[in-house]
C-alpha positions as CSV (number, residue, x, y, z in Angstrom):
1,M,124.5,77.2,113.7
2,D,125.7,78.9,110.6
3,F,123.9,79.4,107.3
4,K,125.4,76.5,105.4
5,S,124.6,74.1,108.2
6,E,120.9,75.0,107.8
7,L,121.0,74.3,104.1
8,L,122.9,71.0,104.7
9,K,120.1,69.8,106.9
10,S,117.5,70.1,104.2
11,I,119.9,68.7,101.6
12,W,120.6,65.7,103.8
13,Y,116.9,64.7,103.7
14,A,116.8,65.0,99.9
15,F,120.1,62.9,99.7
16,T,118.8,60.1,102.0
17,A,115.6,60.0,100.1
18,L,117.6,59.0,97.0
19,D,119.5,56.4,98.9
20,K,117.0,53.6,98.5
21,E,119.3,50.9,99.8
22,K,120.5,52.9,102.7
23,N,124.2,52.2,102.1
24,G,125.2,55.8,101.5
25,K,125.5,55.5,97.7
26,V,123.4,57.3,95.1
27,S,123.7,56.9,91.3
28,K,125.2,59.7,89.2
29,S,122.0,60.4,87.3
30,Q,120.2,61.0,90.6
31,L,123.0,63.2,91.8
32,K,122.8,65.2,88.6
33,V,119.1,65.8,89.1
34,L,119.6,66.7,92.7
35,S,122.4,69.1,91.9
36,H,120.4,70.7,89.1
37,N,117.5,71.3,91.5
38,L,119.8,72.7,94.1
39,Y,121.4,75.1,91.6
40,T,118.0,76.3,90.6
41,A,116.6,76.7,94.1
42,L,119.8,78.5,95.4
43,N,119.8,80.8,92.3
44,I,123.4,80.0,91.4
45,P,124.7,79.2,87.8
46,H,124.8,75.6,86.8
47,D,128.1,73.7,86.5
48,P,127.4,70.2,85.0
49,V,131.0,69.8,83.8
50,A,132.3,70.0,87.4
51,L,129.9,67.2,88.5
52,E,131.3,64.9,85.6
53,E,134.8,65.6,86.5
54,H,134.2,65.1,90.2
55,F,132.5,61.7,89.8
56,Q,134.7,59.7,87.3
57,D,133.7,56.1,87.6
58,N,134.0,53.2,85.2
59,D,131.1,51.1,86.3
60,D,127.3,51.6,86.0
61,G,126.6,51.3,89.7
62,P,126.3,53.9,92.4
63,V,128.9,56.5,92.8
64,S,130.8,57.2,96.1
65,N,134.5,56.9,95.4
66,Q,135.1,60.6,96.0
67,G,131.9,61.4,97.9
68,Y,129.2,63.9,97.2
69,M,130.0,66.1,100.3
70,P,133.2,67.7,98.9
71,Y,131.4,68.5,95.7
72,L,128.5,69.9,97.6
73,N,130.8,72.1,99.7
74,K,132.9,73.3,96.9
75,Y,130.4,73.9,94.0
76,I,127.0,74.6,95.7
77,L,127.3,75.7,99.3
78,A,130.3,77.9,98.8
79,K,128.4,79.8,96.1
80,A,125.1,80.1,98.0
81,N,124.6,83.6,99.6
82,D,121.9,84.5,102.2
83,G,119.3,86.9,100.6
84,T,119.8,85.8,97.0
85,F,117.2,83.2,97.1
86,D,114.0,82.2,98.9
87,K,114.8,79.9,101.8
88,E,111.1,78.5,102.0
89,T,111.3,77.6,98.2
90,F,114.6,75.8,98.8
91,D,113.2,73.9,101.7
92,D,110.0,73.0,99.8
93,L,112.1,71.4,97.1
94,C,113.9,69.2,99.6
95,W,110.6,68.4,101.4
96,M,109.0,67.3,98.1
97,M,111.9,65.0,97.4
98,T,112.0,63.4,100.9
99,A,108.1,63.3,101.3
100,K,107.7,61.0,98.4
101,K,109.5,58.3,100.2
102,N,108.8,59.0,103.9
103,Y,105.5,60.9,104.2
104,K,102.8,58.4,104.8
105,P,99.1,58.9,103.9
106,S,98.1,58.1,107.4
107,M,99.9,61.2,108.6
108,E,97.9,63.4,106.3
109,A,94.6,61.8,107.5
110,G,95.2,63.1,111.1
111,L,95.2,66.6,112.5
112,C,98.0,68.0,110.4
113,S,97.6,68.6,106.6
114,R,100.5,68.1,104.2
115,K,101.1,71.9,104.2
116,D,101.2,71.9,108.0
117,A,103.6,68.9,107.9
118,F,106.0,70.9,105.7
119,K,106.0,73.7,108.2
120,L,106.6,71.4,111.1
121,W,109.4,69.7,109.1
122,C,111.0,73.2,108.7
123,L,110.6,73.9,112.4
124,F,112.0,70.5,113.2
125,N,115.2,71.1,111.1
126,M,115.6,74.5,112.9
127,L,115.4,73.0,116.4
128,S,117.2,69.7,115.7
129,E,120.7,68.9,116.9
130,D,123.7,69.4,114.7
131,R,124.4,65.7,114.3
132,Y,123.3,63.1,111.7
133,P,120.8,61.4,111.6
134,L,118.9,64.5,112.5
135,V,116.9,64.2,115.8
136,M,115.2,66.6,118.2
137,I,115.8,66.1,121.9
138,P,112.9,66.1,124.4
139,E,113.6,69.7,125.7
140,E,113.3,71.1,122.1
141,V,110.1,69.0,121.4
142,E,108.6,70.3,124.6
143,Y,109.5,73.9,123.7
144,L,107.9,73.6,120.2
145,L,104.7,72.0,121.6
146,K,104.4,74.7,124.2
147,K,104.7,77.4,121.4
148,I,102.0,75.7,119.3
149,A,99.7,75.3,122.3
150,S,100.2,79.0,123.3
151,A,99.3,80.0,119.7
152,M,96.0,78.1,120.2
153,S,95.5,79.9,123.6
154,L,95.7,76.5,125.4
155,E,97.8,75.2,128.2
156,W,100.0,72.3,127.1
157,E,99.8,69.0,129.0
158,R,102.8,66.7,128.7
159,N,100.9,63.5,129.5
160,G,100.7,62.4,125.9
161,L,104.4,63.1,125.4
162,D,105.3,61.1,128.6
163,D,103.2,58.2,127.4
164,S,105.1,58.2,124.1
165,Y,108.4,58.1,126.0
166,C,107.1,55.2,128.2
167,Q,106.1,53.2,125.1
168,D,109.4,54.0,123.3
169,P,112.2,54.9,125.6
170,T,114.6,55.3,122.7
171,L,112.8,58.6,122.0
172,L,114.5,60.1,125.1
173,D,117.8,60.1,123.1
174,G,116.1,62.0,120.2
175,M,113.0,62.0,118.0
176,T,113.1,61.8,114.3
177,V,110.9,64.1,112.2
178,W,108.7,61.3,110.9
179,T,108.0,60.0,114.3
180,F,107.2,63.6,115.4
181,L,104.8,64.1,112.5
182,E,103.1,60.8,113.1
183,L,102.5,61.7,116.8
184,M,101.3,65.2,115.9
185,G,98.8,63.7,113.3
186,S,97.5,61.2,115.8
187,G,96.6,64.0,118.3
188,R,98.6,62.4,121.2
189,L,100.9,65.4,121.7
190,L,98.2,68.2,121.5
191,K,94.6,68.3,122.4
192,S,92.7,70.3,119.8
193,E,89.1,70.6,118.6
194,G,89.8,70.5,114.9
195,T,92.4,70.7,112.2
196,E,91.8,74.4,111.4
197,A,92.9,75.5,114.9
198,V,96.1,73.4,114.6
199,S,96.7,74.8,111.1
200,L,96.4,78.4,112.2
201,A,98.6,77.8,115.3
202,V,101.3,76.0,113.2
203,D,101.2,78.9,110.6
204,E,101.6,81.5,113.4
205,V,104.6,79.7,115.0
206,F,106.1,79.1,111.5
207,Q,105.9,82.8,110.7
208,E,107.4,83.7,114.1
209,M,110.3,81.2,114.2
210,Y,111.1,80.4,110.6
211,H,110.5,83.9,109.1
212,D,111.7,85.7,112.2
213,V,108.5,87.7,112.5
214,L,108.8,89.3,115.9
215,K,105.3,90.9,115.8
216,K,102.5,91.6,113.4
217,G,99.1,93.4,113.4
218,Y,97.1,96.4,112.1
219,M,98.1,99.9,113.0
220,W,97.7,103.4,111.4
221,K,100.6,105.1,109.7
222,K,100.9,108.8,108.6
223,G,101.9,109.4,105.0
224,L,105.0,111.3,103.9
225,V,103.5,113.3,101.0
226,R,99.8,113.6,101.6
227,R,100.1,113.5,105.4
228,N,97.0,111.4,105.9
229,W,96.5,108.4,108.1
230,N,96.1,105.0,106.5
231,E,95.5,101.6,108.2
232,R,98.3,99.1,107.3
233,W,99.3,95.5,108.3
234,F,102.7,95.7,109.9
235,V,105.2,92.8,110.0
236,L,108.3,93.3,112.3
237,K,111.5,91.4,111.5
238,P,114.9,91.8,113.1
239,S,116.1,94.1,110.3
240,V,113.0,95.6,108.8
241,I,109.4,96.7,109.4
242,Q,107.2,95.8,106.4
243,Y,103.7,97.2,105.9
244,Y,101.0,96.0,103.6
245,V,97.4,96.9,102.6
246,S,95.9,93.9,104.4
247,E,97.1,90.7,106.2
248,D,97.1,88.6,103.0
249,L,100.5,90.2,102.2
250,K,99.6,90.6,98.5
251,E,100.1,94.4,98.2
252,K,103.2,95.7,99.9
253,K,103.1,99.5,100.5
254,G,106.6,100.0,101.9
255,E,109.1,99.1,104.6
256,I,111.2,100.7,107.4
257,L,114.9,99.6,107.3
258,L,116.2,99.2,110.9
259,D,119.8,99.6,112.1
260,K,121.4,100.0,115.5
261,R,121.0,103.8,115.3
262,C,117.3,103.7,115.0
263,I,115.1,105.0,117.9
264,T,111.5,104.4,118.9
265,E,109.7,106.6,121.4
266,A,106.2,107.6,122.4
267,I,104.7,111.0,121.2
268,Q,101.7,113.0,122.2
269,D,98.3,112.5,120.6
270,K,97.4,114.7,117.7
271,D,95.3,114.8,114.5
272,G,92.6,112.9,116.4
273,R,94.9,109.9,116.8
274,R,95.8,108.3,120.2
275,C,98.6,106.0,121.4
276,L,101.1,107.5,119.0
277,F,104.8,106.5,118.7
278,C,107.5,107.1,116.2
279,V,110.4,105.2,114.6
280,K,113.3,107.5,113.8
281,T,115.7,106.3,111.2
282,T,118.7,108.1,109.6
283,S,116.6,109.3,106.7
284,R,113.0,109.7,108.0
285,T,110.7,109.6,111.0
286,F,107.7,107.4,110.8
287,E,104.6,108.3,112.9
288,I,102.4,105.3,113.9
289,S,99.1,105.0,115.9
290,A,98.4,101.8,117.9
291,S,95.0,100.6,118.9
292,D,95.6,101.1,122.7
293,L,98.4,101.6,125.2
294,K,99.1,97.9,125.6
295,H,99.6,97.4,121.9
296,R,101.9,100.5,121.7
297,L,104.0,99.2,124.6
298,E,104.3,95.7,122.9
299,W,105.3,97.2,119.6
300,M,107.8,99.5,121.1
301,Q,109.4,96.7,123.1
302,A,109.4,94.4,120.0
303,I,111.1,97.1,117.9
304,Q,113.7,97.8,120.6
305,T,114.4,94.0,120.7
306,A,115.0,94.0,116.9
307,I,117.4,97.0,117.3
308,R,119.2,95.3,120.1
309,L,119.7,92.1,118.0
310,L,121.1,94.3,115.1
311,A,123.4,96.0,117.6
312,E,124.7,92.6,118.8
313,G,125.1,91.3,115.2
314,K,122.5,88.6,115.5
315,R,120.2,87.6,112.6
316,S,117.3,85.7,114.4
317,L,115.9,85.8,117.8
318,H,114.7,82.2,118.0
319,K,118.1,80.9,116.7
320,E,119.8,82.9,119.5
321,L,117.4,81.5,122.0
322,K,118.1,78.0,120.7
323,L,121.8,78.6,121.2
324,R,121.2,79.8,124.7
325,R,119.2,76.7,125.5
326,R,121.9,74.5,124.0
327,E,124.6,76.3,126.1
328,N,122.5,75.9,129.2
329,R,122.1,72.2,128.5
330,E,125.8,71.8,127.8
331,Q,126.7,73.6,131.1
332,S,124.3,71.5,133.0
333,S,125.6,68.3,131.3
334,K,129.2,69.4,132.2
335,Q,128.2,69.8,135.8
336,K,126.6,66.4,135.8
337,E,129.7,64.9,134.2
338,E,131.9,66.6,136.7
339,Q,129.8,65.3,139.6
340,Q,129.8,61.9,138.0
341,T,133.6,62.0,137.7
342,L,133.9,63.0,141.3
343,R,131.7,60.1,142.3
344,N,133.7,57.7,140.2
345,L,137.0,58.9,141.7
346,Q,135.6,58.6,145.2
347,D,134.4,55.0,144.4
348,E,137.9,54.2,143.0
349,K,139.6,55.5,146.0
350,E,137.4,53.5,148.3
351,R,137.9,50.4,146.2
352,Q,141.7,50.9,146.4
353,I,141.5,51.3,150.2
354,R,139.5,48.1,150.5
355,E,142.0,46.2,148.3
356,R,144.9,47.6,150.3
357,E,143.2,46.7,153.5
358,Q,142.8,43.1,152.1
359,L,146.4,43.0,151.2
360,L,147.4,44.2,154.6
361,A,145.2,41.5,156.2
362,E,146.8,38.9,154.0
363,G,150.3,40.1,155.0
364,L,149.4,39.9,158.7
365,H,148.1,36.4,158.2
366,K,151.4,35.3,156.7
367,E,153.3,35.3,160.0
368,E,154.8,31.9,159.3
369,E,156.9,33.1,156.5
370,E,159.7,34.8,158.3
371,R,161.7,35.4,155.2
372,E,159.0,37.6,153.9
373,W,158.4,39.3,157.3
374,E,160.6,42.2,156.5
375,Q,159.2,42.6,153.0
376,Q,155.7,42.5,154.6
377,Q,156.8,45.2,157.1
378,L,158.1,47.2,154.3
379,M,155.0,46.6,152.4
380,Q,152.9,47.5,155.4
381,Q,154.9,50.8,155.8
382,A,154.3,51.4,152.1
383,L,150.7,50.7,152.4
384,E,150.4,52.9,155.4
385,S,152.0,55.7,153.5
386,Q,149.6,55.1,150.6
387,L,146.8,54.9,153.1
388,R,147.8,58.2,154.4
389,E,147.9,59.6,150.9
390,A,144.6,58.1,150.2
391,E,143.1,59.5,153.3
392,K,144.4,62.9,152.4
393,A,143.0,62.4,148.9
394,R,139.7,61.3,150.4
395,V,139.7,64.4,152.7
396,N,140.5,66.6,149.7
397,M,137.8,65.0,147.7
398,A,135.2,65.4,150.5
399,T,136.3,69.0,150.8
400,E,135.8,69.6,147.1
401,I,132.5,67.8,147.2
402,A,131.4,70.0,150.1
403,Q,132.5,73.1,148.2
404,K,130.6,72.0,145.1
405,E,127.6,71.2,147.2
406,A,127.8,74.6,148.8
407,E,128.1,76.2,145.4
408,S,125.1,74.3,144.1
409,Q,123.2,75.3,147.2
410,K,124.1,78.9,146.5
411,Q,123.0,78.5,142.9
412,R,119.7,77.0,144.0
413,M,119.2,79.8,146.5
414,R,120.0,82.4,143.8
415,I,117.6,80.6,141.4
416,R,114.9,80.8,144.1
417,E,115.6,84.5,144.7
418,L,115.4,85.1,141.0
419,E,112.1,83.3,140.7
420,K,110.8,85.4,143.7
421,T,112.1,88.6,142.0
422,Q,110.4,87.5,138.7
423,Q,107.2,86.9,140.5
424,A,107.4,90.3,142.2
425,L,108.2,91.9,138.8
426,E,105.2,90.1,137.2
427,K,102.9,91.4,140.0
428,A,104.3,94.9,139.6
429,L,103.8,94.8,135.8
430,E,100.3,93.5,136.2
431,A,99.6,96.3,138.7
432,E,101.1,98.8,136.3
433,I,99.1,97.4,133.4
434,Q,95.9,97.6,135.4
435,A,96.7,101.1,136.5
436,R,97.4,102.1,132.9
437,A,94.2,100.5,131.9
438,E,92.3,102.4,134.5
439,E,94.1,105.6,133.4
440,E,93.2,104.9,129.8
441,R,89.5,104.3,130.8
442,A,89.5,107.6,132.7
443,R,91.1,109.4,129.8
444,D,88.5,107.9,127.4
445,T,85.7,109.1,129.7
446,Q,87.3,112.5,129.9
447,A,87.8,112.6,126.1
448,S,84.1,111.6,125.6
449,L,82.9,114.3,128.0
450,L,85.1,116.9,126.3
451,E,83.9,115.9,122.9
452,K,80.3,116.1,124.1
453,E,80.9,119.6,125.6
454,E,82.6,120.7,122.4
455,N,79.7,119.5,120.3
456,K,77.2,121.4,122.6
457,L,79.3,124.5,122.3
458,K,79.5,124.1,118.6
459,Q,75.7,123.6,118.5
460,L,75.1,126.7,120.7
461,N,77.5,128.8,118.5
462,R,75.7,127.6,115.4
463,L,72.3,128.5,117.0
464,K,73.6,132.0,117.9
465,E,74.9,132.6,114.4
466,E,71.7,131.5,112.9
467,Q,69.8,133.8,115.3
468,E,72.0,136.8,114.5
469,A,71.7,136.1,110.8
470,L,67.9,135.9,111.2
471,L,67.9,139.2,113.1
472,Q,69.9,140.9,110.5
473,Q,67.8,139.5,107.8
474,T,64.6,140.7,109.6
475,Q,66.1,144.2,110.2
476,Q,67.0,144.3,106.6
477,E,63.6,143.2,105.4
478,K,62.0,145.7,107.9
479,H,64.1,148.5,106.5
480,E,63.3,147.6,102.9
481,L,59.6,147.3,103.8
482,L,59.7,150.8,105.5
483,Q,61.3,152.2,102.4
484,D,58.7,150.5,100.1
485,M,55.9,151.8,102.4
486,T,57.4,155.3,102.3
487,E,57.7,155.2,98.5
488,K,54.2,153.8,98.1
489,A,52.8,156.3,100.6
490,Q,54.4,159.2,98.6
491,A,53.2,157.6,95.4
492,V,49.6,157.3,96.8
493,K,49.8,160.9,98.0
494,V,51.0,162.1,94.6
495,A,48.3,160.0,92.9
496,S,45.6,161.3,95.3
497,Q,46.6,164.8,94.5
498,E,46.6,164.2,90.8
499,L,43.2,162.4,91.2
500,E,41.9,165.5,93.0
501,K,43.1,167.7,90.2
502,L,41.5,165.4,87.7
503,Q,38.3,165.5,89.6
504,E,38.4,169.2,89.7
505,S,39.2,169.4,86.0
506,R,36.5,166.9,85.3
507,Q,34.0,168.9,87.3
508,K,35.0,172.0,85.3
509,S,34.7,170.1,82.0
510,N,31.3,168.8,83.1
511,Q,30.2,172.3,83.8
512,F,31.7,173.5,80.6
513,L,30.0,170.6,78.8
514,E,26.7,171.5,80.3
515,E,27.1,175.1,79.3
516,A,28.2,174.0,75.8
517,K,25.1,171.8,75.6
518,K,22.9,174.7,76.7
519,K,24.5,176.9,74.1
520,L,24.2,174.2,71.4
521,C,20.5,173.8,72.4
522,R,19.9,177.5,72.2
523,A,21.8,177.7,68.9
524,S,19.7,174.8,67.5
525,C,16.5,176.5,68.5
526,H,17.8,179.7,67.0
527,V,18.7,177.9,63.8
528,K,15.3,176.1,63.6
529,H,13.6,179.5,64.2
530,W,15.6,181.1,61.4
531,N,15.0,178.1,59.1
532,V,11.3,178.5,59.6
533,Q,11.6,182.2,58.9
534,L,13.7,181.5,55.8
535,N,11.2,178.9,54.5
536,R,8.4,181.3,55.1
537,L,10.2,184.1,53.3
538,M,11.3,181.9,50.4
539,K,7.8,181.3,49.2
540,P,7.3,183.7,46.2
541,I,4.3,186.0,45.8
542,S,2.7,185.8,42.3
543,P,1.4,189.0,40.7
544,G,-2.2,189.5,41.3
545,G,-2.4,186.9,43.8
546,H,-3.6,187.1,47.3
547,A,-1.6,187.0,50.2
548,G,-3.1,183.9,51.7
549,Q,-3.3,182.0,48.4
550,D,0.2,181.9,47.3
551,K,1.3,179.0,45.1
552,P,4.8,178.4,44.0
553,A,5.4,178.5,40.3
554,F,8.2,175.8,40.7
555,N,9.5,173.5,43.3
556,T,10.7,175.8,45.9
557,E,11.4,173.0,48.5
558,V,14.9,173.5,49.8
559,P,16.7,170.6,51.5
560,V,17.5,171.4,55.1
561,H,20.6,170.0,56.9
562,P,19.9,167.5,59.6
563,R,21.5,169.8,62.1
564,G,19.3,172.7,61.0
565,V,21.8,174.6,58.8
566,F,22.2,175.0,55.1
567,A,24.4,172.7,52.9
568,S,27.0,174.1,50.6
569,N,24.6,174.2,47.5
570,E,21.8,175.7,49.5
571,F,23.4,179.0,49.5
572,I,23.7,178.9,45.7
573,V,20.0,178.0,45.2
574,K,19.1,180.7,47.7
575,K,21.2,183.1,45.7
576,Q,19.5,182.2,42.4
577,L,16.1,182.6,44.0
578,C,17.1,186.0,45.2
579,N,18.3,187.0,41.8
580,T,15.0,185.6,40.2
581,D,12.9,187.5,42.7
582,H,14.9,190.6,42.0
583,K,14.3,190.3,38.2
584,L,10.6,189.6,38.6
585,S,9.9,192.3,41.1
586,G,12.0,194.9,39.3
587,A,11.0,198.4,40.4
588,H,7.7,197.4,41.8
589,S,9.2,196.3,45.1
590,P,11.9,198.6,46.2
591,N,11.6,197.6,49.8
592,S,12.3,194.0,49.1
593,Q,15.5,194.8,47.2
594,S,16.9,196.7,50.0
595,M,15.9,194.2,52.8
596,W,16.7,190.7,51.5
597,P,20.4,190.8,51.1
598,S,20.8,192.4,54.5
599,R,18.7,189.7,56.1
600,L,20.4,187.0,54.3
601,Y,23.9,188.2,55.3
602,S,22.9,188.4,58.9
603,E,21.7,184.9,58.9
604,E,25.0,183.7,57.3
605,E,27.0,185.4,60.0
606,E,24.9,183.8,62.7
607,E,25.3,180.5,61.1
608,E,29.1,180.9,61.0
609,E,29.1,182.0,64.6
610,E,27.1,179.0,65.6
611,E,29.4,176.7,63.7
612,E,32.4,178.3,65.3
613,E,30.9,177.8,68.7
614,E,30.0,174.3,67.9
615,E,33.6,173.6,66.8
616,E,35.0,175.1,70.0
617,V,32.7,172.9,72.1
618,Q,33.9,169.8,70.2
619,E,37.5,170.8,70.6
620,Q,37.1,171.3,74.4
621,L,35.3,168.0,74.7
622,R,38.1,166.3,72.8
623,K,40.8,167.9,75.1
624,V,38.8,166.8,78.2
625,S,38.6,163.2,76.9
626,L,42.4,163.2,76.2
627,T,43.2,164.6,79.7
628,E,41.1,161.8,81.3
629,T,42.7,159.1,79.2
630,S,46.3,160.3,80.2
631,S,45.4,160.6,83.9
632,T,43.9,157.0,83.8
633,R,47.2,155.7,82.3
634,T,49.3,157.5,84.9
635,N,47.2,156.0,87.7
636,R,47.6,152.5,86.2
637,S,51.3,152.9,85.8
638,N,51.7,154.1,89.4
639,H,49.7,151.2,90.7
């Protein structure tokens, strides 16, 4: 079935929906609306002038003098190109026009919703015969019901379909789409638990047969630029593999264009991915990871099927399967027709033989008519010759029938051998699948053991590295601690030596201090002694007075320094007293004049010496205190 025939089936439903009187005539206004909608749906430019020129009528009634089909072929179907419009949108337009008239509310109340009815309508048009009115023969109905039941993971039972044929034997010649939808909605053709399961199954079969989806599912794909693995929803069609972010098909990420030169092959596991295979095109190689070996084998077989269809120049797998089923039916019908023809020929020959025998019997019974005896004889001879020819024909027919029977027997034997071979192949395939599954489980077990062993080795290596790092750190800390202990020991040794020196110097300073204190004590005693002597000597002796009754003529009390030495003005007072005494005594006391200055000068020298000694002692004490302070600061800084 070509592309235009597919479009014409949907258009036929829309046209018949406009034919309310069912006489094959539709008004011009309705044809304009239909044509306008077809132009829009097929994405071709509108041509309203051509419609007016094609249908030129003078009355206000329906138009059919030139027919709508020539216009449809010339101005619409001839301009429609596959791939320039959405086929589902076009079918939805035709369904909407025909459903207004033919789709009953009771159908929607059953198992199938209106959306599911549209999908079944599209599948019905695809599987229907190429004759009008469109019907679907029982073989195709059974095929479609088996596909829907398989999508629901159920085994189809034909009891409901056989009951429908018993109630209405005309359905054996073909079932219309509205009858099919009514039976589907009533649940007589399929046994299902609910509408949701039927809806999901119908959608899956619709995607597979109508949109030519050979296979779909989640797999992992390796990127081209970033080289990372991403999970994608893959949809395989005969000419392309499309992949999306998720199964809702909202965000398309890319596609793989297929041609007859494409190759698919399995590759080794890598990058932590298993069950890998690649699709090699002329421009790029796509690396894909399946969930398990079974899915990888199914995907590779499906891709190879798509490549084979492209190499054979075929657009759709299910359309080719439909053509094959039709060819098989035609061949079987031809064989039946040939067998029926042979039977009819044999019956005709037998009838002729019986008639000729009757004629011969009648000729034998006409013995009285002598005139006609010769003619009867001639007729008998002619009949005998005809009988011989008929016998030969009958023998030939029997021989042909025997040959046909032998050929049919050979065909049946060949079919049985093929069925046995198919069963053996299925058993071998099941054994192979089971063996591969066991191999996969063994590989999984081995992979898990290897992974555990690798984790243990990594853990052991990590512990060894941590132990070595800890040993290195301990050795380094030990080395630093030894260095610190050595430095501190040296510092302690130096500090102890300095402390010993300071202790020695302190002992020396203490001894020196004791000696200085003793000297100071002696000097103080000496100063006190001389002060007493001086005070005693400084009392003047009045003339004529007694030695024991001396009274001072003036205040001779001299202030004494607290430390036992004279102040700075004491020497002046003492000098004035000496001068006064010298004036008073004059020449009467020559001894005193010669002794006083010498005694006074000797006392001054002693005082100066004592002051110098005291200053030296103070200076040494100050140095000792400074030395102790510096040593204390040094010890504190070291500690």
